[in-house]
N, C-alpha and C positions, 0 to 999 in steps of 0.2 A: 513218350513220344521220342525222347532224345537220349537213347539207351545205347548199350554196346554197339548193336548192329547198326545204329544211325551214324556213330562216330566213325566206324570201320570202313563205311562208304564214302567218307570225306578223302580227300588229296592229303598227302602228308605234308604237315606244315601249314594246315589251314588255320584260319582265326574263326572262332565261334562266338556270337554275339547273342545273348537271349535279353530281350525287353519284353517279354509278354509275361509268364507265369513260371515261379522257380519250380512248382510241381511238374513242368514238362520235362526237366532235365534229370535224370538219373545221376546224382553226384558222384558215386563210385566210377561210374563209366566215364564222366568226364575226367575226374582224377586219372585214372588208367589212360584216356587219351593225351593228356598232358604229359604224363610221365614217359609214354612210349614214342612222344614226338608226332604222333597223328596230329595232334593240334598244338600249334605254336603259341597260342595265347586264347585266353576266354575272357570276355567281358560280360558282366552280368549285374544288371540292375534290380534284380529281385532273387531271390533263393526260396527254397521250399521251407515251410515253417516260419513264416514271420509272425512277429517280429523275430529277427535272428538272434540266436542265443550265442554267448562266448564260446559254447563247447562244439559250435557248428563244424561239420567235417571239413568245410572247405576253408575254414578259418584255422584249422589246425595241421594245416600241410607242412612239410618242410620248405626252408628258402626256396629251393629250385623249383617247387609248384608254385608257392606264394608269388614268384617273381612273373609267373605267367598267369597270374589272374588280376582283374581288374573289376573292382566294386564301385559302382554308383549309385545312388539314391534313387529310387523307382518313383518318379514325380512327374509321369507323362500326363497326368492329367491336369497339371498346375498350368493355368493360362497366365499372361501376363497380367491380367486385370485381378484375378485371384491372389496373384504373388503380392500386387502392390496393395491390394486391401489387407493381407496378412501383415504385411510390414508396416503398414500404418497403424494397425491395431497394436502391434508390439512396441512402436515407438510412443504411440499415446499411453501405453501403460508404463512405459519409462518415464514419461513425464509426470504421469500419477505419481510413481512412486517417489520422484524427486520433490514433488510438490508435499509429499506426506500422505498422499491419499491412496486408498485401496484401489489395486488394479481391476479391471473389468474381468468377467470370467475366471475367478480364481479357481482352481481345481481342488486344492487341499483344505479350504475352508479357513485359511489363516487372514 
C-alpha cells in the first residue's frame, strides 16, 4: 500500500506515521523517500516481520536516515485496566520472589 508511488505523491518534507500494520509499508520505498527528502521523518510503531530482528533493514540505516526514524511499541490494544492488571501481576511476582516463593506463570519452568 505504501510503496514508491504512494510516497511520490506526498509533498516534499512530509511526515509519515504508521500505526496500523508494518506489512503495509514497503521498507525500501520508505528508505528512498527519507533519503530523497520527500519525507522529513517517519514514525513507526510496527514493522513488517515482527518480532523485529536485529538485522531488519530499517534498523541498519546510516545515521542520517536513523535520525529521521522514530520507533515506538505497538500497544494500541492496551487499555488502562489491562495495563494496571499487568503491572499488578508483575509486582505480585516481585513480592513472591522477595519472599522466596515461586512466581506465578513461569514460562521457562524454573
